[in-house]
C-alpha positions as CSV (number, residue, x, y, z in Angstrom):
1,X,-5.1,-25.6,-11.3
2,X,-2.4,-23.4,-9.8
3,X,0.4,-24.6,-7.5
4,X,1.0,-22.9,-4.2
5,X,4.0,-21.0,-5.5
6,X,2.0,-19.4,-8.3
7,X,-0.8,-18.3,-6.0
8,X,1.6,-17.0,-3.4
9,X,3.5,-15.0,-6.0
10,X,0.2,-13.8,-7.5
11,X,-0.8,-12.3,-4.2
12,X,2.3,-10.1,-4.2
13,X,2.1,-9.2,-7.9
14,X,-1.6,-8.3,-7.6
15,X,-0.6,-4.9,-6.3
16,X,-0.3,-3.9,-10.0
17,X,-3.8,-4.9,-11.0
18,X,-6.0,-5.8,-8.0
19,X,-4.5,-4.4,-4.8
20,X,-5.8,-5.7,-1.6
21,X,-8.7,-7.6,-3.2
22,X,-6.9,-10.7,-4.5
23,X,-4.7,-11.4,-1.4
24,X,-7.8,-11.3,0.8
25,X,-9.7,-13.6,-1.5
26,X,-6.7,-16.0,-1.6
27,X,-6.4,-15.9,2.2
28,X,-10.0,-17.0,2.7
29,X,-10.3,-19.4,-0.2
30,X,-7.0,-21.3,-0.1
31,X,-6.5,-24.2,2.2
32,X,-2.7,-24.3,2.0
33,X,-0.6,-22.7,4.7
34,X,2.0,-21.3,2.3
35,X,-0.6,-19.4,0.3
36,X,-2.3,-18.1,3.4
37,X,1.0,-16.9,4.8
38,X,2.0,-15.0,1.7
39,X,-1.6,-13.7,1.1
40,X,-1.6,-12.2,4.6
41,X,1.8,-10.5,4.1
42,X,0.7,-9.2,0.7
43,X,-2.6,-7.9,2.0
44,X,-0.8,-6.0,4.8
45,X,1.6,-4.5,2.3
46,X,-1.2,-3.5,0.0
47,X,-3.1,-1.9,2.9
48,X,-0.3,0.5,3.8
49,X,-0.6,2.7,0.7
50,X,-4.4,2.6,0.9
51,X,-4.5,3.9,4.5
52,X,-1.7,6.4,3.9
53,X,-3.5,7.7,0.8
54,X,-6.7,8.1,2.7
55,X,-5.0,9.9,5.5
56,X,-3.3,12.3,3.1
57,X,-6.6,12.9,1.3
58,X,-8.4,13.7,4.5
59,X,-5.6,16.2,5.6
60,X,-5.7,17.8,2.1
61,X,-9.4,18.3,2.3
62,X,-9.1,19.7,5.8
63,X,-6.5,22.2,4.7
64,X,-8.9,23.4,1.9
65,X,-11.5,24.4,4.5
66,X,-9.4,26.0,7.1
67,X,-9.5,29.7,7.5
68,X,-6.6,32.2,7.6
69,X,-6.5,34.0,10.9
70,X,-4.2,36.6,12.3
71,X,-1.1,35.2,14.1
72,X,0.6,37.8,16.3
73,X,-0.9,40.6,14.3
74,X,0.3,39.3,10.9
75,X,-1.8,37.5,8.4
76,X,-0.8,33.9,8.2
77,X,-1.2,32.5,4.7
78,X,0.5,29.1,4.4
79,X,1.1,27.5,1.0
80,X,-1.4,24.6,1.0
81,X,-0.3,23.6,-2.5
82,X,3.4,23.3,-1.3
83,X,2.3,21.2,1.7
84,X,0.1,19.0,-0.5
85,X,2.9,18.4,-3.0
86,X,5.4,17.5,-0.2
87,X,3.0,14.9,1.2
88,X,2.2,13.5,-2.2
89,X,6.0,13.2,-2.9
90,X,6.3,11.2,0.4
91,X,3.3,9.1,-0.6
92,X,4.9,8.4,-4.0
93,X,8.2,7.3,-2.5
94,X,6.5,5.0,0.1
95,X,4.1,3.5,-2.5
96,X,6.9,2.9,-5.0
97,X,9.0,1.2,-2.3
98,X,6.1,-1.0,-1.4
99,X,5.5,-1.9,-5.1
100,X,9.2,-2.8,-5.5
101,X,9.1,-4.8,-2.2
102,X,6.0,-6.8,-3.5
103,X,7.7,-7.6,-6.8
104,X,10.9,-8.7,-5.0
105,X,8.8,-11.0,-2.7
106,X,7.1,-12.5,-5.7
107,X,10.5,-13.3,-7.3
108,X,11.7,-14.8,-4.0
109,X,8.6,-17.0,-3.8
110,X,9.2,-18.3,-7.3
111,X,12.9,-19.0,-6.5
112,X,12.4,-20.8,-3.2
113,X,12.7,-24.5,-3.3
114,X,10.7,-25.6,-0.2
115,X,7.1,-24.9,0.8
116,X,5.9,-24.0,4.3
117,X,3.6,-26.8,5.3
């Protein structure tokens, strides 16, 4: 139904509509080396924002439940909102770069003339 080029590119483009799910399915269902290779690369690149987002969420929740204590006699009141916004900005930059990288890889797969077999 689909040729290997289309399935390989679809595993990269799936970051826009089914991140991490489609590359894993293609990796286990497909019998072709090229599709497995690109599905593995795509699943790793889809996993990075997921793990990073989970880590930022955990740290954000931890910062909500910390208490303010006295540090050297002064009351220490950090700005949790500022820290959260800085981390979210970093997450946005990294996630945007990964989306662009996936789209570039999809275009490169479509443009390549040979298959890995």
